[in-house]
Jmol script that loads the backbone (N, CA, C; Angstrom):
load data "model"
ATOM      1  N   MET A   1      37.264  97.504 157.280  1.00  0.00           N
ATOM      2  CA  MET A   1      38.477  98.255 156.946  1.00  0.00           C
ATOM      3  C   MET A   1      39.303  98.422 158.236  1.00  0.00           C
ATOM      4  N   THR A   2      40.550  98.136 158.215  1.00  0.00           N
ATOM      5  CA  THR A   2      41.422  98.242 159.353  1.00  0.00           C
ATOM      6  C   THR A   2      41.932  99.662 159.544  1.00  0.00           C
ATOM      7  N   ASP A   3      42.505  99.950 160.748  1.00  0.00           N
ATOM      8  CA  ASP A   3      42.995 101.269 161.001  1.00  0.00           C
ATOM      9  C   ASP A   3      44.204 101.572 160.108  1.00  0.00           C
ATOM     10  N   ALA A   4      44.987 100.570 159.768  1.00  0.00           N
ATOM     11  CA  ALA A   4      46.140 100.829 158.905  1.00  0.00           C
ATOM     12  C   ALA A   4      45.643 101.308 157.556  1.00  0.00           C
ATOM     13  N   ILE A   5      44.583 100.757 157.048  1.00  0.00           N
ATOM     14  CA  ILE A   5      44.101 101.138 155.744  1.00  0.00           C
ATOM     15  C   ILE A   5      43.511 102.542 155.788  1.00  0.00           C
ATOM     16  N   LYS A   6      42.779 102.815 156.851  1.00  0.00           N
ATOM     17  CA  LYS A   6      42.228 104.153 157.053  1.00  0.00           C
ATOM     18  C   LYS A   6      43.314 105.223 157.153  1.00  0.00           C
ATOM     19  N   PHE A   7      44.362 104.898 157.852  1.00  0.00           N
ATOM     20  CA  PHE A   7      45.486 105.841 158.042  1.00  0.00           C
ATOM     21  C   PHE A   7      46.148 106.199 156.729  1.00  0.00           C
ATOM     22  N   ASP A   8      46.197 105.207 155.832  1.00  0.00           N
ATOM     23  CA  ASP A   8      46.970 105.448 154.605  1.00  0.00           C
ATOM     24  C   ASP A   8      46.068 105.773 153.427  1.00  0.00           C
ATOM     25  N   GLU A   9      44.846 106.240 153.682  1.00  0.00           N
ATOM     26  CA  GLU A   9      43.911 106.601 152.637  1.00  0.00           C
ATOM     27  C   GLU A   9      44.482 107.672 151.664  1.00  0.00           C
ATOM     28  N   LYS A  10      45.216 108.608 152.217  1.00  0.00           N
ATOM     29  CA  LYS A  10      45.789 109.665 151.413  1.00  0.00           C
ATOM     30  C   LYS A  10      47.229 109.339 150.981  1.00  0.00           C
ATOM     31  N   LYS A  11      47.646 108.101 151.171  1.00  0.00           N
ATOM     32  CA  LYS A  11      48.997 107.684 150.771  1.00  0.00           C
ATOM     33  C   LYS A  11      50.061 108.549 151.445  1.00  0.00           C
ATOM     34  N   GLY A  12      49.821 108.948 152.706  1.00  0.00           N
ATOM     35  CA  GLY A  12      50.827 109.692 153.421  1.00  0.00           C
ATOM     36  C   GLY A  12      50.932 111.171 153.050  1.00  0.00           C
ATOM     37  N   LYS A  13      50.067 111.664 152.211  1.00  0.00           N
ATOM     38  CA  LYS A  13      50.093 113.068 151.773  1.00  0.00           C
ATOM     39  C   LYS A  13      49.119 113.869 152.579  1.00  0.00           C
ATOM     40  N   ALA A  14      49.610 114.805 153.300  1.00  0.00           N
ATOM     41  CA  ALA A  14      48.716 115.674 154.125  1.00  0.00           C
ATOM     42  C   ALA A  14      48.213 116.878 153.290  1.00  0.00           C
ATOM     43  N   GLU A  15      47.035 117.297 153.575  1.00  0.00           N
ATOM     44  CA  GLU A  15      46.454 118.440 152.921  1.00  0.00           C
ATOM     45  C   GLU A  15      46.858 119.661 153.767  1.00  0.00           C
ATOM     46  N   VAL A  16      47.582 120.604 153.177  1.00  0.00           N
ATOM     47  CA  VAL A  16      48.026 121.757 153.859  1.00  0.00           C
ATOM     48  C   VAL A  16      47.181 122.962 153.502  1.00  0.00           C
ATOM     49  N   ARG A  17      46.726 123.690 154.536  1.00  0.00           N
ATOM     50  CA  ARG A  17      45.914 124.898 154.289  1.00  0.00           C
ATOM     51  C   ARG A  17      46.487 126.080 155.121  1.00  0.00           C
ATOM     52  N   PHE A  18      46.491 127.189 154.525  1.00  0.00           N
ATOM     53  CA  PHE A  18      46.959 128.427 155.187  1.00  0.00           C
ATOM     54  C   PHE A  18      45.740 129.309 155.358  1.00  0.00           C
ATOM     55  N   PRO A  19      45.684 129.979 156.520  1.00  0.00           N
ATOM     56  CA  PRO A  19      44.492 130.880 156.671  1.00  0.00           C
ATOM     57  C   PRO A  19      44.624 132.083 155.736  1.00  0.00           C
ATOM     58  N   LYS A  20      43.548 132.498 155.218  1.00  0.00           N
ATOM     59  CA  LYS A  20      43.553 133.669 154.381  1.00  0.00           C
ATOM     60  C   LYS A  20      43.542 134.947 155.197  1.00  0.00           C
ATOM     61  N   GLU A  21      44.288 135.860 154.785  1.00  0.00           N
ATOM     62  CA  GLU A  21      44.361 137.150 155.517  1.00  0.00           C
ATOM     63  C   GLU A  21      43.201 138.009 155.018  1.00  0.00           C
ATOM     64  N   ASN A  22      42.350 138.402 155.955  1.00  0.00           N
ATOM     65  CA  ASN A  22      41.343 139.379 155.684  1.00  0.00           C
ATOM     66  C   ASN A  22      41.059 140.175 156.961  1.00  0.00           C
ATOM     67  N   GLU A  23      40.425 141.317 156.811  1.00  0.00           N
ATOM     68  CA  GLU A  23      40.184 142.196 157.943  1.00  0.00           C
ATOM     69  C   GLU A  23      39.250 141.587 158.977  1.00  0.00           C
ATOM     70  N   GLU A  24      38.202 140.805 158.477  1.00  0.00           N
ATOM     71  CA  GLU A  24      37.297 140.186 159.381  1.00  0.00           C
ATOM     72  C   GLU A  24      37.982 139.201 160.323  1.00  0.00           C
ATOM     73  N   HIS A  25      38.833 138.379 159.782  1.00  0.00           N
ATOM     74  CA  HIS A  25      39.537 137.376 160.576  1.00  0.00           C
ATOM     75  C   HIS A  25      40.575 138.044 161.475  1.00  0.00           C
ATOM     76  N   ASP A  26      41.222 139.132 161.000  1.00  0.00           N
ATOM     77  CA  ASP A  26      42.183 139.812 161.780  1.00  0.00           C
ATOM     78  C   ASP A  26      41.502 140.420 162.962  1.00  0.00           C
ATOM     79  N   ALA A  27      40.341 141.086 162.795  1.00  0.00           N
ATOM     80  CA  ALA A  27      39.605 141.760 163.844  1.00  0.00           C
ATOM     81  C   ALA A  27      39.110 140.704 164.871  1.00  0.00           C
ATOM     82  N   GLN A  28      38.636 139.554 164.402  1.00  0.00           N
ATOM     83  CA  GLN A  28      38.169 138.444 165.283  1.00  0.00           C
ATOM     84  C   GLN A  28      39.331 137.955 166.076  1.00  0.00           C
ATOM     85  N   PHE A  29      40.495 137.732 165.489  1.00  0.00           N
ATOM     86  CA  PHE A  29      41.660 137.231 166.178  1.00  0.00           C
ATOM     87  C   PHE A  29      42.064 138.107 167.318  1.00  0.00           C
ATOM     88  N   TRP A  30      42.179 139.436 167.066  1.00  0.00           N
ATOM     89  CA  TRP A  30      42.564 140.370 168.131  1.00  0.00           C
ATOM     90  C   TRP A  30      41.467 140.543 169.173  1.00  0.00           C
ATOM     91  N   ALA A  31      40.238 140.422 168.788  1.00  0.00           N
ATOM     92  CA  ALA A  31      39.128 140.491 169.745  1.00  0.00           C
ATOM     93  C   ALA A  31      39.230 139.381 170.742  1.00  0.00           C
ATOM     94  N   ILE A  32      39.534 138.175 170.321  1.00  0.00           N
ATOM     95  CA  ILE A  32      39.635 137.037 171.223  1.00  0.00           C
ATOM     96  C   ILE A  32      40.789 137.277 172.188  1.00  0.00           C
ATOM     97  N   LEU A  33      41.855 137.949 171.756  1.00  0.00           N
ATOM     98  CA  LEU A  33      43.065 138.235 172.685  1.00  0.00           C
ATOM     99  C   LEU A  33      42.885 139.493 173.480  1.00  0.00           C
ATOM    100  N   GLY A  34      41.741 140.139 173.356  1.00  0.00           N
ATOM    101  CA  GLY A  34      41.475 141.331 174.187  1.00  0.00           C
ATOM    102  C   GLY A  34      41.859 142.643 173.472  1.00  0.00           C
ATOM    103  N   GLY A  35      42.040 142.600 172.262  1.00  0.00           N
ATOM    104  CA  GLY A  35      42.374 143.813 171.419  1.00  0.00           C
ATOM    105  C   GLY A  35      43.811 143.859 170.992  1.00  0.00           C
ATOM    106  N   LYS A  36      44.025 144.500 169.903  1.00  0.00           N
ATOM    107  CA  LYS A  36      45.377 144.597 169.276  1.00  0.00           C
ATOM    108  C   LYS A  36      46.228 145.665 170.023  1.00  0.00           C
ATOM    109  N   PRO A  37      47.424 145.283 170.479  1.00  0.00           N
ATOM    110  CA  PRO A  37      48.244 146.259 171.218  1.00  0.00           C
ATOM    111  C   PRO A  37      48.702 147.385 170.250  1.00  0.00           C
ATOM    112  N   ALA A  38      49.010 148.521 170.877  1.00  0.00           N
ATOM    113  CA  ALA A  38      49.507 149.675 170.071  1.00  0.00           C
ATOM    114  C   ALA A  38      50.830 149.349 169.427  1.00  0.00           C
ATOM    115  N   LYS A  39      51.643 148.527 170.128  1.00  0.00           N
ATOM    116  CA  LYS A  39      52.984 148.164 169.598  1.00  0.00           C
ATOM    117  C   LYS A  39      53.240 146.689 169.799  1.00  0.00           C
ATOM    118  N   ILE A  40      53.661 146.046 168.785  1.00  0.00           N
ATOM    119  CA  ILE A  40      54.051 144.609 168.951  1.00  0.00           C
ATOM    120  C   ILE A  40      55.532 144.546 168.864  1.00  0.00           C
ATOM    121  N   ASN A  41      56.171 143.956 169.955  1.00  0.00           N
ATOM    122  CA  ASN A  41      57.597 143.899 170.041  1.00  0.00           C
ATOM    123  C   ASN A  41      58.174 142.942 168.996  1.00  0.00           C
ATOM    124  N   ALA A  42      59.300 143.202 168.531  1.00  0.00           N
ATOM    125  CA  ALA A  42      60.018 142.366 167.577  1.00  0.00           C
ATOM    126  C   ALA A  42      60.375 141.029 168.178  1.00  0.00           C
ATOM    127  N   ALA A  43      60.423 140.019 167.366  1.00  0.00           N
ATOM    128  CA  ALA A  43      60.833 138.683 167.927  1.00  0.00           C
ATOM    129  C   ALA A  43      62.323 138.679 168.270  1.00  0.00           C
ATOM    130  N   VAL A  44      62.735 137.869 169.189  1.00  0.00           N
ATOM    131  CA  VAL A  44      64.112 137.691 169.532  1.00  0.00           C
ATOM    132  C   VAL A  44      64.782 136.908 168.478  1.00  0.00           C
ATOM    133  N   PRO A  45      65.843 137.446 167.768  1.00  0.00           N
ATOM    134  CA  PRO A  45      66.435 136.664 166.697  1.00  0.00           C
ATOM    135  C   PRO A  45      67.185 135.440 167.310  1.00  0.00           C
ATOM    136  N   ASP A  46      67.408 134.452 166.447  1.00  0.00           N
ATOM    137  CA  ASP A  46      68.099 133.225 166.823  1.00  0.00           C
ATOM    138  C   ASP A  46      69.522 133.476 167.212  1.00  0.00           C
ATOM    139  N   ASP A  47      70.112 134.541 166.724  1.00  0.00           N
ATOM    140  CA  ASP A  47      71.510 134.850 167.034  1.00  0.00           C
ATOM    141  C   ASP A  47      71.687 135.884 168.149  1.00  0.00           C
ATOM    142  N   ALA A  48      70.628 136.033 168.988  1.00  0.00           N
ATOM    143  CA  ALA A  48      70.662 136.991 170.049  1.00  0.00           C
ATOM    144  C   ALA A  48      71.812 136.554 171.065  1.00  0.00           C
ATOM    145  N   THR A  49      72.473 137.551 171.602  1.00  0.00           N
ATOM    146  CA  THR A  49      73.544 137.299 172.590  1.00  0.00           C
ATOM    147  C   THR A  49      72.986 137.186 173.971  1.00  0.00           C
ATOM    148  N   GLN A  50      73.738 136.736 174.912  1.00  0.00           N
ATOM    149  CA  GLN A  50      73.273 136.565 176.294  1.00  0.00           C
ATOM    150  C   GLN A  50      72.844 137.887 176.891  1.00  0.00           C
ATOM    151  N   GLU A  51      73.566 138.972 176.505  1.00  0.00           N
ATOM    152  CA  GLU A  51      73.205 140.301 176.976  1.00  0.00           C
ATOM    153  C   GLU A  51      71.854 140.728 176.466  1.00  0.00           C
ATOM    154  N   ASP A  52      71.544 140.416 175.181  1.00  0.00           N
ATOM    155  CA  ASP A  52      70.181 140.710 174.666  1.00  0.00           C
ATOM    156  C   ASP A  52      69.101 139.949 175.425  1.00  0.00           C
ATOM    157  N   ILE A  53      69.373 138.699 175.737  1.00  0.00           N
ATOM    158  CA  ILE A  53      68.383 137.876 176.365  1.00  0.00           C
ATOM    159  C   ILE A  53      68.210 138.210 177.856  1.00  0.00           C
ATOM    160  N   SER A  54      69.326 138.707 178.492  1.00  0.00           N
ATOM    161  CA  SER A  54      69.228 139.042 179.898  1.00  0.00           C
ATOM    162  C   SER A  54      68.292 140.216 180.145  1.00  0.00           C
ATOM    163  N   GLU A  55      67.995 141.055 179.131  1.00  0.00           N
ATOM    164  CA  GLU A  55      67.073 142.097 179.247  1.00  0.00           C
ATOM    165  C   GLU A  55      65.584 141.623 179.362  1.00  0.00           C
ATOM    166  N   LEU A  56      65.377 140.420 178.849  1.00  0.00           N
ATOM    167  CA  LEU A  56      64.039 139.881 178.905  1.00  0.00           C
ATOM    168  C   LEU A  56      63.694 139.331 180.253  1.00  0.00           C
ATOM    169  N   THR A  57      62.447 139.390 180.670  1.00  0.00           N
ATOM    170  CA  THR A  57      62.032 138.865 181.913  1.00  0.00           C
ATOM    171  C   THR A  57      61.075 137.719 181.746  1.00  0.00           C
ATOM    172  N   ALA A  58      60.986 136.818 182.634  1.00  0.00           N
ATOM    173  CA  ALA A  58      60.100 135.722 182.534  1.00  0.00           C
ATOM    174  C   ALA A  58      59.416 135.533 183.904  1.00  0.00           C
ATOM    175  N   ASN A  59      58.205 135.182 183.983  1.00  0.00           N
ATOM    176  CA  ASN A  59      57.481 134.955 185.185  1.00  0.00           C
ATOM    177  C   ASN A  59      56.903 133.554 185.167  1.00  0.00           C
ATOM    178  N   LEU A  60      56.901 132.939 186.349  1.00  0.00           N
ATOM    179  CA  LEU A  60      56.350 131.602 186.501  1.00  0.00           C
ATOM    180  C   LEU A  60      55.045 131.690 187.300  1.00  0.00           C
ATOM    181  N   TYR A  61      53.937 131.117 186.777  1.00  0.00           N
ATOM    182  CA  TYR A  61      52.711 131.211 187.486  1.00  0.00           C
ATOM    183  C   TYR A  61      52.230 129.807 187.858  1.00  0.00           C
ATOM    184  N   HIS A  62      51.540 129.723 188.963  1.00  0.00           N
ATOM    185  CA  HIS A  62      50.911 128.498 189.380  1.00  0.00           C
ATOM    186  C   HIS A  62      49.390 128.681 189.057  1.00  0.00           C
ATOM    187  N   ILE A  63      48.855 127.857 188.183  1.00  0.00           N
ATOM    188  CA  ILE A  63      47.480 127.972 187.739  1.00  0.00           C
ATOM    189  C   ILE A  63      46.739 126.761 188.275  1.00  0.00           C
ATOM    190  N   SER A  64      45.568 127.024 188.908  1.00  0.00           N
ATOM    191  CA  SER A  64      44.826 125.890 189.525  1.00  0.00           C
ATOM    192  C   SER A  64      43.365 126.203 189.524  1.00  0.00           C
ATOM    193  N   ASN A  65      42.518 125.200 189.494  1.00  0.00           N
ATOM    194  CA  ASN A  65      41.077 125.413 189.717  1.00  0.00           C
ATOM    195  C   ASN A  65      40.557 124.499 190.839  1.00  0.00           C
ATOM    196  N   GLU A  66      41.489 124.093 191.704  1.00  0.00           N
ATOM    197  CA  GLU A  66      41.073 123.169 192.775  1.00  0.00           C
ATOM    198  C   GLU A  66      40.067 123.757 193.762  1.00  0.00           C
ATOM    199  N   THR A  67      39.912 125.078 193.808  1.00  0.00           N
ATOM    200  CA  THR A  67      38.936 125.717 194.670  1.00  0.00           C
ATOM    201  C   THR A  67      37.616 125.882 193.970  1.00  0.00           C
ATOM    202  N   GLY A  68      37.561 125.512 192.719  1.00  0.00           N
ATOM    203  CA  GLY A  68      36.336 125.725 191.923  1.00  0.00           C
ATOM    204  C   GLY A  68      36.401 127.042 191.114  1.00  0.00           C
ATOM    205  N   LYS A  69      37.382 127.831 191.394  1.00  0.00           N
ATOM    206  CA  LYS A  69      37.649 129.062 190.622  1.00  0.00           C
ATOM    207  C   LYS A  69      39.015 128.955 190.003  1.00  0.00           C
ATOM    208  N   LEU A  70      39.221 129.512 188.848  1.00  0.00           N
ATOM    209  CA  LEU A  70      40.502 129.496 188.255  1.00  0.00           C
ATOM    210  C   LEU A  70      41.347 130.553 188.929  1.00  0.00           C
ATOM    211  N   MET A  71      42.485 130.063 189.478  1.00  0.00           N
ATOM    212  CA  MET A  71      43.379 130.946 190.251  1.00  0.00           C
ATOM    213  C   MET A  71      44.740 130.955 189.544  1.00  0.00           C
ATOM    214  N   CYS A  72      45.321 132.158 189.381  1.00  0.00           N
ATOM    215  CA  CYS A  72      46.583 132.293 188.738  1.00  0.00           C
ATOM    216  C   CYS A  72      47.487 133.128 189.653  1.00  0.00           C
ATOM    217  N   ASN A  73      48.523 132.499 190.248  1.00  0.00           N
ATOM    218  CA  ASN A  73      49.376 133.145 191.187  1.00  0.00           C
ATOM    219  C   ASN A  73      50.863 133.182 190.742  1.00  0.00           C
ATOM    220  N   LEU A  74      51.421 134.314 190.853  1.00  0.00           N
ATOM    221  CA  LEU A  74      52.835 134.444 190.527  1.00  0.00           C
ATOM    222  C   LEU A  74      53.708 133.620 191.559  1.00  0.00           C
ATOM    223  N   VAL A  75      54.593 132.806 191.069  1.00  0.00           N
ATOM    224  CA  VAL A  75      55.394 131.976 191.945  1.00  0.00           C
ATOM    225  C   VAL A  75      56.690 132.745 192.287  1.00  0.00           C
TER     226      VAL A  75
END
end "model"
wireframe off; spacefill off
backbone 0.3
color backbone group
């Protein structure tokens, strides 16, 4: 069987799955991230003005493991 035949076994139709919402998965998700924050900030809307965006801050980090340890430094 060639790669082209293997690729088209589903005739180009992908199987789409959505995660089910349940308390166990929710708790596991937040545990991986270090716990659920007390407040989750709202998303920035697509029609946000420059003034709205200027209030946001961004940081750039240099991440490296060249010393054998994972280092994360603010640039």
